[in-house]
N, C-alpha and C positions, 0 to 999 in steps of 0.2 A: 585732214585738219584735226580730226578727233585724236588720231594717233600722236600728232605733234603736240597737241594740248596735254595729253597724258604724259608724254615725255617731259614736257616743260614742268608739269606739276611734280613729277618724280625728281627732276633736277633741283627744283626749289626746295623740296623736302630734304634732299641730301645735303644741300648747302646749309639749311637751318640746323640739322643735326651736327654737321662739322663745326659750325660756329659755336653751338652749345658746348661741345667737347673742348674747343679751344678756350672759351671763357672759363669753364670749370678748371682747366689745367692752370690758367693764370691765377685764378682765385686761390687755388690750393698751394701752388709752388712759387708764386711770384711776389710776395709781399715785401721783399727786401729784408734787411737786417739778418738776425740769426735764423738759420734753418730749423724747422721742427725736427724732432728725432724721427728716425725711420722705424715706425712701430711695426712694420710688416716683418721685420727680422728680430723682434724682441719677444722673448718667451716670458711674458709677464702674466702672473696669476690673475691680474685684473681683467684679462680678456675672457676669463671663465666666469659664467654667471654664478657658480657656487664657490668661487674663490676670491671674493672681494678683498683688496688690500688697502683700500682707502678708508682707514680707520683713524679718525681724529684723535690725537693724544688728549689725555685728561687736562682740563683747565682748572688749576687749583693753585693754592699758595698765595703768598703776598710778597711784593717787592720790598725788601728791607736791606739794611746795611748793618755790619758789625763794627765798622770803624767809626771813630768820633770825627765828625767833619767840622767841628767848631773852628771858626776863624779861617777856614779854607775858602779860596775864591776859585770857582770853576768858570771858565770863559768858553762859550759855545760860538764857533765861527759861523756867521751867516753872511759875511761880506763876500766870500768866495762861492757861496751857494745860496743866493738870496731867495730862492724859491722853496726853502725848507718849510715844511708844515710845522709851525711851532706848537700848535695845539696837540699834535701827535707826540710831542716830547713831554707832555704833562706828567706822566708817571716818573720820568727821569728827574725832572726839575723839582717836583714835589718831594720826592724822597731825599734828594740832596738838601733842600732847604729845611725839611723837617728834622734833619740830623745836624743842623747848625751851619751848613755851607751857604755861601752867597753865590748865586748863579747870575752871570751877566752874558749879554750877547755882544759880540764884536761886530759892529755894523759897517766899519770901514771909514776911511778918510772922506769919502764923498758925502756921507751922511752926517758925520759929527766931527770930522777933521782929526780923528785920533788914529795914528798909525798902529799897525798890529804890534810892533815891538814895544810900543808904550803900553798897550794892553797887557802884554806878556809880563812886563816888569811888576805889575801888581797882582798877577795871577799865580796860582799854585798848580792848576791843571788846565788843559786846553783840549777841546773836543772838535773834531772835524767830521762833518757828515757829508761826504762827497764834496766835489768841487766842480764848479762850472767855469771858473777863471783860474788861471795859473798863479802861483805864488811868485812874487818877485825874488830876485837874488837876495835882497836885503831881508825879506821876510823869512826865506829859507835859512839864512844865517842866524837870524834871531831865534827861530824855532830850534835849531841845532844847539845854540847856546843855552836856550831855556831848558831843554831836556838834559844837557850835560850838567847843568846846575842843580838837577834834582826835580825839575818840573815834570809832571806826568802828562803824557799825550795819548789820547784815544782817537784812533782813525777808524771810520766806518765808511764803507763804499758799497755800491750795488751795481749790477750789470746795467748797461744802458737800456736794454730791452725792458728791464723791470720798471724803469722810469716811464717809458712810453705806455706801459700797461697800467700805470697808476698804482703799482704795488708798494713803492717805497716812499721815502720822505721827500723826494725831489719831484718837481713838476716835469712834464715832458720836455726833453731837450734832445739835441742831436745825437746820432748813434755813438760817436766817439767822445763826446764832450764831457761825460762823467768820469771815465777812467783816465784819460790822458793828463788832465791837469793835476791828478794825484801822483803821477809817476815821479816827478822830481822830488816831491816831499817824502814819499815812502823810500825811495832809493837811497837817500842819505842816512837812513836807519837800517839799510840792508834788507828791506822788505819790498814787496811788489804785489800788485793785484794782477791776476791773469786775465786774458781776454775771454770773452764768451760767458756762458752761465752754466751752472751745475744743475743736473736733473737726475732723477732716479725712477726708472720705470718699474722697479720691483718692490719698492718699499716707500710709501708716502702716506699722507693723510688727505689733503684737499686736492692736490693735483701733482703731476710728475715734477713740478718745479719746487715742491716742498721737500727739502733734503734733510733727512735725519743725520745727526752727528753725535759723536761721543768724545769724551776727554782723551787726549793723546798721552797724558801723564797726570800724576797727582800733584797739583800745585795749588796755591792760594786762589788762583783764578778758576779752578775747577772744583773747589770744595763744595760738597753737597750736590754736585752735578753728575747725573747718571746718563741722561739723554736729552739732547736739544733738537730743535727743528728750525731750519733756516728756510725762508720762503721766497727769497730772490737772491741767491748766493753767487758770488764770484770767488774763485779760489785765491787764497793768500799764500804767497811764496816767501821763503827766507825766514830768518829768525828761528825761534824755538816754537815748534808746533804745540798749541795748547788744546785746540779742539779740531778734530778731523771728521769729514763726512764718512759715513759707513761704506762698506764694500759695495761694489756695483754702482757707485755714483759715477756719472758720466759727464765729461766736459763737452759742451756743444761744439766747440771749435775743432776738436780732434776726434770726437766720438770714442774716446778711450775711457775705460773704467778704471778707477783708482780710489784710494782713500785720500782725497784732496783736503788740504788744510783750509779751514774757514776762520780760525782765530790763531794768531801768532804773536809772540812777544819778542821784542828786541830791547833789552835794558828798560828804560823808562817809557817805552812806547809799545802800545798794543794795537794791532790792526785786526779788524773784523770785516768779513766779507759779506755783510748784510746790514741794512739799516732797520729792517722791519722788527728785529728782536727788541727794539726799544719802545715800540708803539703799543698802545692799549690793545689793539686787535690780536697781536701775536705774542705779547709779553708773557702770558700765563699758559702757553702751550708747553707741555712736557716740563722740563726743568729750565726753561728760558729765564724765568724770573730769578732763579738762583745764579745763573751765569751773569745776568745784568747786575744783580746785587754785588757780586764779586768785582765786576768792572768798576762800579761806583766806589767800592772800597779801595781799589787800585788807584783811582783818581785822587783820592784825598789822603793817601798814605805816604806820599812823597815827602822828602825833606829838602825843599828848595832853598838854595843860598841866594838871598836877594842881592848880594854884592857881586855875584858872578855873571848873571845874564838875564835878559840882554841889556846892555848898557847904552845910555845915550851917547851921541857923538861928542868927543872931546872938543873943546874950543880950538879952532885953528886946524883941525884935522880935515883931510880931504881924501877923495878916492871914491870909486864907484861901488855902489851896491854891497855894503857890509854893515852888520849891526854890532860888530865887536868893538871893544874900546880902542879909540884912536883911529878907527876907520870911518870913511865917509859913507853917507847913505844915498848919494846921488840925487838928493832932492833938498839940500839945505840942512840936513841933519834931523834927528828925532828929538823933540823937546824933552827936557827932563820931566820926570813924573811929578805931578802936582800932589802935595800931601792931601790925603783924604781922611775923613773921620771914619771910624769903624762902622760900616752899615749894618742894619739889622738883617738877619738871614732872609733873603727875598730874591725874587727873580727880577733883575733890573737890566736895562740896556747898558752897555759898557761905554760910559761917557767920561 
């Protein structure tokens, strides 16, 4: 009996150990979403006690603009990404309004009955910070007409994992719901956001997801910019590369190292692969504030022709889902713009 009891205790102990190993394996490798990088095969200096590479960049400078924004109307879309943290946008909004622009939020038809195309007719620039809902065909046509007429469009996006980690401007959402709704919008400008996220195990400041990047060429968007840091970045493909991640940056989906684009331009449209660069927490790292200041100059420097886009539906027109003159909207048409008095530079809802 004593021998059997000893065997039973030994068997129980072995089962407990096996269970602990199994639980540890699930905890490390089973969380779903994007896999963590295989650090066992990475020769990073950060693994050496005397070779730390996590050196935060200097936080200095002021967010400023060189362009005159007087009379410009900048609309920020919160209808398609309603969980945007508006307080995090304070530096962006304050700088625009201090330089004479009017900043409005497009909240959508459900809240104020105002369609997107009606908001675009009175706007000079449009900002999209990710999207949780797809744009309709009528809205996509209206945005295409808006940029063709000289309106400026700034698109910012982040990896879905960044949202669930609370790093970006968006609240937690599903794994694919951040990137996919942006695809039809970016594709009509010859741009695209890649899948996965960027990381750099060799050169970073706070963690391996903080990716350093440098200008790809000398343009108005990179004036005064020597080095930037993106904290939850997704690669930007297509268009003209403006800022690219430094060498040995890796894409989580492929584990391939490359100089991935993180800012690209296509005509009157600029796409950025991170929303964090606009926020107070990350705005003043490295030369981020210079890059953002240049992006604000870009927004207010267009020469939009109000007569070109997007137009309200003409009387008697019919047809599904378009915002061009003579085309239907699929919902009874877009009402004509109501004349407005010139507002004082301020942050207002788009009503």
